[in-house]
mmCIF file of the N, C-alpha and C atoms, coordinates in Angstrom:
data_MODEL
# 
_entry.id   MODEL 
# 
loop_
_atom_site.group_PDB 
_atom_site.id 
_atom_site.type_symbol 
_atom_site.label_atom_id 
_atom_site.label_alt_id 
_atom_site.label_comp_id 
_atom_site.label_asym_id 
_atom_site.label_entity_id 
_atom_site.label_seq_id 
_atom_site.pdbx_PDB_ins_code 
_atom_site.Cartn_x 
_atom_site.Cartn_y 
_atom_site.Cartn_z 
_atom_site.occupancy 
_atom_site.B_iso_or_equiv 
_atom_site.pdbx_formal_charge 
_atom_site.auth_seq_id 
_atom_site.auth_comp_id 
_atom_site.auth_asym_id 
_atom_site.auth_atom_id 
_atom_site.pdbx_PDB_model_num 
ATOM 1   N N  . MET A 1 1  ? 43.732 10.689 -6.141 1.00 0.00 ? 1  MET A N  1 
ATOM 2   C CA . MET A 1 1  ? 44.273 10.898 -4.661 1.00 0.00 ? 1  MET A CA 1 
ATOM 3   C C  . MET A 1 1  ? 43.052 10.984 -3.905 1.00 0.00 ? 1  MET A C  1 
ATOM 4   N N  . SER A 1 2  ? 42.724 9.957  -3.142 1.00 0.00 ? 2  SER A N  1 
ATOM 5   C CA . SER A 1 2  ? 41.576 9.945  -2.267 1.00 0.00 ? 2  SER A CA 1 
ATOM 6   C C  . SER A 1 2  ? 41.942 10.322 -0.889 1.00 0.00 ? 2  SER A C  1 
ATOM 7   N N  . ARG A 1 3  ? 41.206 11.238 -0.282 1.00 0.00 ? 3  ARG A N  1 
ATOM 8   C CA . ARG A 1 3  ? 41.528 11.685 1.140  1.00 0.00 ? 3  ARG A CA 1 
ATOM 9   C C  . ARG A 1 3  ? 40.359 11.055 1.922  1.00 0.00 ? 3  ARG A C  1 
ATOM 10  N N  . ARG A 1 4  ? 40.800 10.387 2.969  1.00 0.00 ? 4  ARG A N  1 
ATOM 11  C CA . ARG A 1 4  ? 39.755 9.925  3.893  1.00 0.00 ? 4  ARG A CA 1 
ATOM 12  C C  . ARG A 1 4  ? 39.730 10.709 5.255  1.00 0.00 ? 4  ARG A C  1 
ATOM 13  N N  . ARG A 1 5  ? 38.491 11.267 5.444  1.00 0.00 ? 5  ARG A N  1 
ATOM 14  C CA . ARG A 1 5  ? 38.341 12.118 6.674  1.00 0.00 ? 5  ARG A CA 1 
ATOM 15  C C  . ARG A 1 5  ? 38.169 11.158 7.823  1.00 0.00 ? 5  ARG A C  1 
ATOM 16  N N  . ARG A 1 6  ? 38.802 11.591 8.953  1.00 0.00 ? 6  ARG A N  1 
ATOM 17  C CA . ARG A 1 6  ? 38.652 10.939 10.183 1.00 0.00 ? 6  ARG A CA 1 
ATOM 18  C C  . ARG A 1 6  ? 37.329 11.439 10.885 1.00 0.00 ? 6  ARG A C  1 
ATOM 19  N N  . SER A 1 7  ? 36.557 10.515 11.219 1.00 0.00 ? 7  SER A N  1 
ATOM 20  C CA . SER A 1 7  ? 35.202 10.821 11.859 1.00 0.00 ? 7  SER A CA 1 
ATOM 21  C C  . SER A 1 7  ? 35.538 11.468 13.210 1.00 0.00 ? 7  SER A C  1 
ATOM 22  N N  . ILE A 1 8  ? 34.739 12.519 13.512 1.00 0.00 ? 8  ILE A N  1 
ATOM 23  C CA . ILE A 1 8  ? 34.801 13.100 14.833 1.00 0.00 ? 8  ILE A CA 1 
ATOM 24  C C  . ILE A 1 8  ? 33.844 12.286 15.780 1.00 0.00 ? 8  ILE A C  1 
ATOM 25  N N  . MET A 1 9  ? 32.773 11.927 15.229 1.00 0.00 ? 9  MET A N  1 
ATOM 26  C CA . MET A 1 9  ? 31.809 11.083 16.087 1.00 0.00 ? 9  MET A CA 1 
ATOM 27  C C  . MET A 1 9  ? 32.067 9.578  15.971 1.00 0.00 ? 9  MET A C  1 
ATOM 28  N N  . SER A 1 10 ? 31.960 8.970  17.047 1.00 0.00 ? 10 SER A N  1 
ATOM 29  C CA . SER A 1 10 ? 32.292 7.579  17.191 1.00 0.00 ? 10 SER A CA 1 
ATOM 30  C C  . SER A 1 10 ? 31.169 6.780  16.270 1.00 0.00 ? 10 SER A C  1 
ATOM 31  N N  . GLU A 1 11 ? 31.637 5.649  15.903 1.00 0.00 ? 11 GLU A N  1 
ATOM 32  C CA . GLU A 1 11 ? 30.562 4.752  15.102 1.00 0.00 ? 11 GLU A CA 1 
ATOM 33  C C  . GLU A 1 11 ? 29.275 4.407  16.100 1.00 0.00 ? 11 GLU A C  1 
ATOM 34  N N  . GLU A 1 12 ? 29.599 4.271  17.368 1.00 0.00 ? 12 GLU A N  1 
ATOM 35  C CA . GLU A 1 12 ? 28.471 4.039  18.225 1.00 0.00 ? 12 GLU A CA 1 
ATOM 36  C C  . GLU A 1 12 ? 27.546 5.202  18.310 1.00 0.00 ? 12 GLU A C  1 
ATOM 37  N N  . LEU A 1 13 ? 28.023 6.338  18.551 1.00 0.00 ? 13 LEU A N  1 
ATOM 38  C CA . LEU A 1 13 ? 27.072 7.611  18.402 1.00 0.00 ? 13 LEU A CA 1 
ATOM 39  C C  . LEU A 1 13 ? 26.336 7.749  17.087 1.00 0.00 ? 13 LEU A C  1 
ATOM 40  N N  . LYS A 1 14 ? 27.076 7.559  15.959 1.00 0.00 ? 14 LYS A N  1 
ATOM 41  C CA . LYS A 1 14 ? 26.467 7.599  14.748 1.00 0.00 ? 14 LYS A CA 1 
ATOM 42  C C  . LYS A 1 14 ? 25.350 6.691  14.515 1.00 0.00 ? 14 LYS A C  1 
ATOM 43  N N  . ASN A 1 15 ? 25.557 5.438  14.933 1.00 0.00 ? 15 ASN A N  1 
ATOM 44  C CA . ASN A 1 15 ? 24.485 4.390  14.953 1.00 0.00 ? 15 ASN A CA 1 
ATOM 45  C C  . ASN A 1 15 ? 23.379 4.720  15.814 1.00 0.00 ? 15 ASN A C  1 
ATOM 46  N N  . GLU A 1 16 ? 23.637 5.217  17.014 1.00 0.00 ? 16 GLU A N  1 
ATOM 47  C CA . GLU A 1 16 ? 22.679 5.503  17.901 1.00 0.00 ? 16 GLU A CA 1 
ATOM 48  C C  . GLU A 1 16 ? 21.756 6.761  17.346 1.00 0.00 ? 16 GLU A C  1 
ATOM 49  N N  . LEU A 1 17 ? 22.373 7.687  16.742 1.00 0.00 ? 17 LEU A N  1 
ATOM 50  C CA . LEU A 1 17 ? 21.633 8.883  16.201 1.00 0.00 ? 17 LEU A CA 1 
ATOM 51  C C  . LEU A 1 17 ? 20.738 8.318  15.066 1.00 0.00 ? 17 LEU A C  1 
ATOM 52  N N  . ALA A 1 18 ? 21.404 7.356  14.227 1.00 0.00 ? 18 ALA A N  1 
ATOM 53  C CA . ALA A 1 18 ? 20.670 7.023  13.033 1.00 0.00 ? 18 ALA A CA 1 
ATOM 54  C C  . ALA A 1 18 ? 19.461 6.194  13.495 1.00 0.00 ? 18 ALA A C  1 
ATOM 55  N N  . LYS A 1 19 ? 19.588 5.435  14.533 1.00 0.00 ? 19 LYS A N  1 
ATOM 56  C CA . LYS A 1 19 ? 18.408 4.715  14.998 1.00 0.00 ? 19 LYS A CA 1 
ATOM 57  C C  . LYS A 1 19 ? 17.382 5.708  15.413 1.00 0.00 ? 19 LYS A C  1 
ATOM 58  N N  . GLU A 1 20 ? 17.758 6.586  16.304 1.00 0.00 ? 20 GLU A N  1 
ATOM 59  C CA . GLU A 1 20 ? 16.853 7.664  16.806 1.00 0.00 ? 20 GLU A CA 1 
ATOM 60  C C  . GLU A 1 20 ? 16.139 8.479  15.752 1.00 0.00 ? 20 GLU A C  1 
ATOM 61  N N  . LEU A 1 21 ? 16.930 8.610  14.671 1.00 0.00 ? 21 LEU A N  1 
ATOM 62  C CA . LEU A 1 21 ? 16.283 9.538  13.514 1.00 0.00 ? 21 LEU A CA 1 
ATOM 63  C C  . LEU A 1 21 ? 15.642 8.569  12.504 1.00 0.00 ? 21 LEU A C  1 
ATOM 64  N N  . GLY A 1 22 ? 15.658 7.336  12.630 1.00 0.00 ? 22 GLY A N  1 
ATOM 65  C CA . GLY A 1 22 ? 14.861 6.433  11.728 1.00 0.00 ? 22 GLY A CA 1 
ATOM 66  C C  . GLY A 1 22 ? 15.515 6.131  10.311 1.00 0.00 ? 22 GLY A C  1 
ATOM 67  N N  . PHE A 1 23 ? 16.771 6.151  10.334 1.00 0.00 ? 23 PHE A N  1 
ATOM 68  C CA . PHE A 1 23 ? 17.398 5.804  8.885  1.00 0.00 ? 23 PHE A CA 1 
ATOM 69  C C  . PHE A 1 23 ? 18.504 4.769  9.153  1.00 0.00 ? 23 PHE A C  1 
ATOM 70  N N  . TYR A 1 24 ? 18.645 4.082  10.322 1.00 0.00 ? 24 TYR A N  1 
ATOM 71  C CA . TYR A 1 24 ? 19.592 3.064  10.592 1.00 0.00 ? 24 TYR A CA 1 
ATOM 72  C C  . TYR A 1 24 ? 19.591 1.915  9.684  1.00 0.00 ? 24 TYR A C  1 
ATOM 73  N N  . ASP A 1 25 ? 18.271 1.600  9.288  1.00 0.00 ? 25 ASP A N  1 
ATOM 74  C CA . ASP A 1 25 ? 18.113 0.400  8.234  1.00 0.00 ? 25 ASP A CA 1 
ATOM 75  C C  . ASP A 1 25 ? 18.905 0.636  6.865  1.00 0.00 ? 25 ASP A C  1 
ATOM 76  N N  . THR A 1 26 ? 18.889 2.021  6.517  1.00 0.00 ? 26 THR A N  1 
ATOM 77  C CA . THR A 1 26 ? 19.579 2.405  5.266  1.00 0.00 ? 26 THR A CA 1 
ATOM 78  C C  . THR A 1 26 ? 21.003 2.231  5.501  1.00 0.00 ? 26 THR A C  1 
ATOM 79  N N  . VAL A 1 27 ? 21.458 2.643  6.690  1.00 0.00 ? 27 VAL A N  1 
ATOM 80  C CA . VAL A 1 27 ? 22.984 2.544  6.897  1.00 0.00 ? 27 VAL A CA 1 
ATOM 81  C C  . VAL A 1 27 ? 23.309 1.147  6.904  1.00 0.00 ? 27 VAL A C  1 
ATOM 82  N N  . GLN A 1 28 ? 22.552 0.184  7.620  1.00 0.00 ? 28 GLN A N  1 
ATOM 83  C CA . GLN A 1 28 ? 22.870 -1.284 7.433  1.00 0.00 ? 28 GLN A CA 1 
ATOM 84  C C  . GLN A 1 28 ? 22.915 -1.771 6.031  1.00 0.00 ? 28 GLN A C  1 
ATOM 85  N N  . LYS A 1 29 ? 21.983 -1.375 5.422  1.00 0.00 ? 29 LYS A N  1 
ATOM 86  C CA . LYS A 1 29 ? 21.812 -1.963 3.891  1.00 0.00 ? 29 LYS A CA 1 
ATOM 87  C C  . LYS A 1 29 ? 22.992 -1.358 2.982  1.00 0.00 ? 29 LYS A C  1 
ATOM 88  N N  . GLU A 1 30 ? 23.001 -0.030 2.995  1.00 0.00 ? 30 GLU A N  1 
ATOM 89  C CA . GLU A 1 30 ? 23.814 0.692  2.141  1.00 0.00 ? 30 GLU A CA 1 
ATOM 90  C C  . GLU A 1 30 ? 25.134 1.409  2.487  1.00 0.00 ? 30 GLU A C  1 
ATOM 91  N N  . GLY A 1 31 ? 25.310 1.402  3.833  1.00 0.00 ? 31 GLY A N  1 
ATOM 92  C CA . GLY A 1 31 ? 26.410 2.176  4.492  1.00 0.00 ? 31 GLY A CA 1 
ATOM 93  C C  . GLY A 1 31 ? 26.086 3.529  4.624  1.00 0.00 ? 31 GLY A C  1 
ATOM 94  N N  . TRP A 1 32 ? 26.978 4.492  5.155  1.00 0.00 ? 32 TRP A N  1 
ATOM 95  C CA . TRP A 1 32 ? 26.693 5.714  5.506  1.00 0.00 ? 32 TRP A CA 1 
ATOM 96  C C  . TRP A 1 32 ? 26.669 6.556  4.136  1.00 0.00 ? 32 TRP A C  1 
ATOM 97  N N  . GLY A 1 33 ? 27.109 6.121  2.959  1.00 0.00 ? 33 GLY A N  1 
ATOM 98  C CA . GLY A 1 33 ? 27.056 6.703  1.665  1.00 0.00 ? 33 GLY A CA 1 
ATOM 99  C C  . GLY A 1 33 ? 25.621 6.647  1.100  1.00 0.00 ? 33 GLY A C  1 
ATOM 100 N N  . GLY A 1 34 ? 24.830 5.937  1.787  1.00 0.00 ? 34 GLY A N  1 
ATOM 101 C CA . GLY A 1 34 ? 23.386 5.726  1.168  1.00 0.00 ? 34 GLY A CA 1 
ATOM 102 C C  . GLY A 1 34 ? 22.384 6.558  1.950  1.00 0.00 ? 34 GLY A C  1 
ATOM 103 N N  . ILE A 1 35 ? 22.734 7.276  2.896  1.00 0.00 ? 35 ILE A N  1 
ATOM 104 C CA . ILE A 1 35 ? 21.815 8.201  3.458  1.00 0.00 ? 35 ILE A CA 1 
ATOM 105 C C  . ILE A 1 35 ? 21.653 9.460  2.807  1.00 0.00 ? 35 ILE A C  1 
ATOM 106 N N  . LYS A 1 36 ? 20.373 10.118 2.922  1.00 0.00 ? 36 LYS A N  1 
ATOM 107 C CA . LYS A 1 36 ? 20.178 11.442 2.281  1.00 0.00 ? 36 LYS A CA 1 
ATOM 108 C C  . LYS A 1 36 ? 21.007 12.522 3.017  1.00 0.00 ? 36 LYS A C  1 
ATOM 109 N N  . ALA A 1 37 ? 21.187 13.481 2.211  1.00 0.00 ? 37 ALA A N  1 
ATOM 110 C CA . ALA A 1 37 ? 22.030 14.660 2.823  1.00 0.00 ? 37 ALA A CA 1 
ATOM 111 C C  . ALA A 1 37 ? 21.147 15.150 4.001  1.00 0.00 ? 37 ALA A C  1 
ATOM 112 N N  . SER A 1 38 ? 19.767 15.280 3.815  1.00 0.00 ? 38 SER A N  1 
ATOM 113 C CA . SER A 1 38 ? 18.984 15.819 4.882  1.00 0.00 ? 38 SER A CA 1 
ATOM 114 C C  . SER A 1 38 ? 19.213 14.916 6.210  1.00 0.00 ? 38 SER A C  1 
ATOM 115 N N  . ASP A 1 39 ? 19.208 13.611 6.003  1.00 0.00 ? 39 ASP A N  1 
ATOM 116 C CA . ASP A 1 39 ? 19.518 12.755 7.141  1.00 0.00 ? 39 ASP A CA 1 
ATOM 117 C C  . ASP A 1 39 ? 20.789 13.114 7.746  1.00 0.00 ? 39 ASP A C  1 
ATOM 118 N N  . ALA A 1 40 ? 21.825 13.238 7.014  1.00 0.00 ? 40 ALA A N  1 
ATOM 119 C CA . ALA A 1 40 ? 23.197 13.536 7.498  1.00 0.00 ? 40 ALA A CA 1 
ATOM 120 C C  . ALA A 1 40 ? 23.155 14.837 8.293  1.00 0.00 ? 40 ALA A C  1 
ATOM 121 N N  . GLY A 1 41 ? 22.416 15.931 7.725  1.00 0.00 ? 41 GLY A N  1 
ATOM 122 C CA . GLY A 1 41 ? 22.389 17.182 8.289  1.00 0.00 ? 41 GLY A CA 1 
ATOM 123 C C  . GLY A 1 41 ? 21.580 16.981 9.638  1.00 0.00 ? 41 GLY A C  1 
ATOM 124 N N  . ASN A 1 42 ? 20.496 16.333 9.644  1.00 0.00 ? 42 ASN A N  1 
ATOM 125 C CA . ASN A 1 42 ? 19.816 16.089 11.018 1.00 0.00 ? 42 ASN A CA 1 
ATOM 126 C C  . ASN A 1 42 ? 20.582 15.415 11.990 1.00 0.00 ? 42 ASN A C  1 
ATOM 127 N N  . MET A 1 43 ? 21.429 14.490 11.514 1.00 0.00 ? 43 MET A N  1 
ATOM 128 C CA . MET A 1 43 ? 22.261 13.794 12.479 1.00 0.00 ? 43 MET A CA 1 
ATOM 129 C C  . MET A 1 43 ? 23.297 14.758 13.123 1.00 0.00 ? 43 MET A C  1 
ATOM 130 N N  . VAL A 1 44 ? 23.853 15.634 12.289 1.00 0.00 ? 44 VAL A N  1 
ATOM 131 C CA . VAL A 1 44 ? 24.809 16.667 12.908 1.00 0.00 ? 44 VAL A CA 1 
ATOM 132 C C  . VAL A 1 44 ? 24.027 17.472 13.777 1.00 0.00 ? 44 VAL A C  1 
ATOM 133 N N  . LYS A 1 45 ? 22.968 18.013 13.443 1.00 0.00 ? 45 LYS A N  1 
ATOM 134 C CA . LYS A 1 45 ? 22.184 18.949 14.420 1.00 0.00 ? 45 LYS A CA 1 
ATOM 135 C C  . LYS A 1 45 ? 22.030 18.252 15.691 1.00 0.00 ? 45 LYS A C  1 
ATOM 136 N N  . LYS A 1 46 ? 21.514 17.109 15.720 1.00 0.00 ? 46 LYS A N  1 
ATOM 137 C CA . LYS A 1 46 ? 21.229 16.260 16.860 1.00 0.00 ? 46 LYS A CA 1 
ATOM 138 C C  . LYS A 1 46 ? 22.536 16.149 17.703 1.00 0.00 ? 46 LYS A C  1 
ATOM 139 N N  . ALA A 1 47 ? 23.647 15.777 17.035 1.00 0.00 ? 47 ALA A N  1 
ATOM 140 C CA . ALA A 1 47 ? 24.843 15.712 17.756 1.00 0.00 ? 47 ALA A CA 1 
ATOM 141 C C  . ALA A 1 47 ? 25.282 16.872 18.483 1.00 0.00 ? 47 ALA A C  1 
ATOM 142 N N  . ILE A 1 48 ? 25.097 18.071 17.671 1.00 0.00 ? 48 ILE A N  1 
ATOM 143 C CA . ILE A 1 48 ? 25.429 19.401 18.427 1.00 0.00 ? 48 ILE A CA 1 
ATOM 144 C C  . ILE A 1 48 ? 24.509 19.619 19.449 1.00 0.00 ? 48 ILE A C  1 
ATOM 145 N N  . GLU A 1 49 ? 23.243 19.364 19.282 1.00 0.00 ? 49 GLU A N  1 
ATOM 146 C CA . GLU A 1 49 ? 22.378 19.600 20.570 1.00 0.00 ? 49 GLU A CA 1 
ATOM 147 C C  . GLU A 1 49 ? 22.769 18.746 21.696 1.00 0.00 ? 49 GLU A C  1 
ATOM 148 N N  . LEU A 1 50 ? 23.130 17.517 21.527 1.00 0.00 ? 50 LEU A N  1 
ATOM 149 C CA . LEU A 1 50 ? 23.782 16.669 22.563 1.00 0.00 ? 50 LEU A CA 1 
ATOM 150 C C  . LEU A 1 50 ? 24.934 17.210 23.127 1.00 0.00 ? 50 LEU A C  1 
ATOM 151 N N  . ALA A 1 51 ? 25.922 17.730 22.364 1.00 0.00 ? 51 ALA A N  1 
ATOM 152 C CA . ALA A 1 51 ? 27.101 18.249 22.811 1.00 0.00 ? 51 ALA A CA 1 
ATOM 153 C C  . ALA A 1 51 ? 26.866 19.685 23.699 1.00 0.00 ? 51 ALA A C  1 
ATOM 154 N N  . GLU A 1 52 ? 25.986 20.351 23.203 1.00 0.00 ? 52 GLU A N  1 
ATOM 155 C CA . GLU A 1 52 ? 25.608 21.626 23.835 1.00 0.00 ? 52 GLU A CA 1 
ATOM 156 C C  . GLU A 1 52 ? 24.984 21.311 25.251 1.00 0.00 ? 52 GLU A C  1 
ATOM 157 N N  . ARG A 1 53 ? 24.020 20.330 25.151 1.00 0.00 ? 53 ARG A N  1 
ATOM 158 C CA . ARG A 1 53 ? 23.437 19.874 26.584 1.00 0.00 ? 53 ARG A CA 1 
ATOM 159 C C  . ARG A 1 53 ? 24.570 19.511 27.565 1.00 0.00 ? 53 ARG A C  1 
ATOM 160 N N  . ALA A 1 54 ? 25.465 18.588 27.110 1.00 0.00 ? 54 ALA A N  1 
ATOM 161 C CA . ALA A 1 54 ? 26.412 18.087 27.851 1.00 0.00 ? 54 ALA A CA 1 
ATOM 162 C C  . ALA A 1 54 ? 27.352 19.240 28.483 1.00 0.00 ? 54 ALA A C  1 
ATOM 163 N N  . ALA A 1 55 ? 27.719 20.175 27.528 1.00 0.00 ? 55 ALA A N  1 
ATOM 164 C CA . ALA A 1 55 ? 28.457 21.314 27.991 1.00 0.00 ? 55 ALA A CA 1 
ATOM 165 C C  . ALA A 1 55 ? 27.769 22.146 29.115 1.00 0.00 ? 55 ALA A C  1 
ATOM 166 N N  . ARG A 1 56 ? 26.440 22.221 28.987 1.00 0.00 ? 56 ARG A N  1 
ATOM 167 C CA . ARG A 1 56 ? 25.724 23.006 30.009 1.00 0.00 ? 56 ARG A CA 1 
ATOM 168 C C  . ARG A 1 56 ? 25.723 22.291 31.193 1.00 0.00 ? 56 ARG A C  1 
ATOM 169 N N  . GLN A 1 57 ? 25.610 20.887 31.205 1.00 0.00 ? 57 GLN A N  1 
ATOM 170 C CA . GLN A 1 57 ? 25.585 20.138 32.498 1.00 0.00 ? 57 GLN A CA 1 
ATOM 171 C C  . GLN A 1 57 ? 26.955 20.240 33.191 1.00 0.00 ? 57 GLN A C  1 
ATOM 172 N N  . SER A 1 58 ? 28.039 20.230 32.366 1.00 0.00 ? 58 SER A N  1 
ATOM 173 C CA . SER A 1 58 ? 29.392 20.318 33.048 1.00 0.00 ? 58 SER A CA 1 
ATOM 174 C C  . SER A 1 58 ? 29.730 21.670 33.577 1.00 0.00 ? 58 SER A C  1 
ATOM 175 N N  . ASP A 1 59 ? 29.056 22.641 33.132 1.00 0.00 ? 59 ASP A N  1 
ATOM 176 C CA . ASP A 1 59 ? 29.263 24.050 33.526 1.00 0.00 ? 59 ASP A CA 1 
ATOM 177 C C  . ASP A 1 59 ? 28.551 24.189 35.036 1.00 0.00 ? 59 ASP A C  1 
ATOM 178 N N  . ARG A 1 60 ? 27.608 23.428 35.337 1.00 0.00 ? 60 ARG A N  1 
ATOM 179 C CA . ARG A 1 60 ? 26.945 23.599 36.616 1.00 0.00 ? 60 ARG A CA 1 
ATOM 180 C C  . ARG A 1 60 ? 27.914 23.198 37.755 1.00 0.00 ? 60 ARG A C  1 
# 
């Protein structure tokens, strides 16, 4: 019984972050399952930073 999780981040955002963090080529060759756990963690950290920055901007 396989459960598929619905992604919270859009594919566009994930691709943008992967490019910025330098592992987009791995994603293209192997898919998201091919990235290192540390890369995935860094991607999540970056996404949180962006969300927090956007939230601060909207509070002004």
